[in-house]
N, C-alpha and C positions, 0 to 999 in steps of 0.2 A: 596269752596276753591279758593283763589285768589293769584296769583303771582304778585309781584311788582318789578319793577326795581328801582323806587324811593320810598323813605319813605313817608308814608301817615301821615296825622295829627291825625288819630283816635287812632292808637296804634303803638308802636315801632315795627319794623319788625326785625326779626333775620336772619342773613346770614347763609346759610347752603351750603355745598358742596355735590353734588350728583354725582354718576357715572351711566350712562346709556350706555349700549353697549360699554364699554371700553372708554368712553369719559366723561370727568369731566365737570360739570356745576355748577355755583354758582347762587343760588337763594336767594331772600329775601322773607320770608314768615311770616305769623302771628304765634306766638309761639304755639297757640293751634292746628295748622295744621301740626306741625313737625312730630308727630308720624304717622299720616295718609300719609304724603308725603313719609316718609322713608319706610313705609310698602308697598306703591304702587310701589316705585322704586325697592324694593327687589322682589316683585312679577313680575314686568316687566323683570328684569334681569334673574330671574329663567325661565320665559317663553322663553326668547331669547335663553338661554342655551338648553332648551328643543327642540326648533326648530332647533338649530344647530346640535343637536344629532340625530334628526329624519328626517331631510329634507336636500336636497342638495341646496346649495346656493353658489354664487360666493364670496360674501363678507358680512360684518356685516350689510350693508344697506339692503341686501335682508332679513335678519332675522328680522331686526327692522320693515321692511315693512310687513312681515308676521304677526308679533305680533300686529302691528297696525291694520291690517285688521281683525285679530281674535278679538281684543278688541272692535273695532267698531261694529262688527257683534254681539258680546255678549250683547252690550248695546241695541240692537234692540229687543232682546228676552223679552217676558213678564216675570216679576218677580213673585214669588209666592204671594207677597202682592197684585200685580195688578190683578192677577187671582182671588184671594179671594175677592177683592173689586168688580170686575166685577160680580162674582157669587152672592155676597150679593146684589148688585144693581138689578140684574135680579130678585131675589127672592122678594125684596121689591116692584118692579114694578108689579109683579104678585099679590101680596097681595093688592096693591093699586087698581089694576083692579078689583079684587074680591069685595073689599069694595065699589067701585064705582057702581058695578052692584047691590049689595045688597041695597045700599042706594037709588039708582034710581028706584028700584022695578023691575028690569028686571030679 
């Protein structure tokens, strides 16, 4: 996903208005990214409301910072796909080791 301030030559960008933490922002994005951007913004705003409801903070910046920290931490966790890929790779390595032993006569 790419955000642009200026129009690129590859595809016309569409302007959208979004609201994050009670502030309005105007973005220009590729048309195929609009649904994803709007879904992400909705999720972020819901998370901010959740933090406002459950945690003490002085102002909106505190809640935005909490959501940012939560989001960055979530990105560091391994995904189920990565776990499955790692498990599959380990199994393939074991099979390869067994084949090497058999072929080398050990």
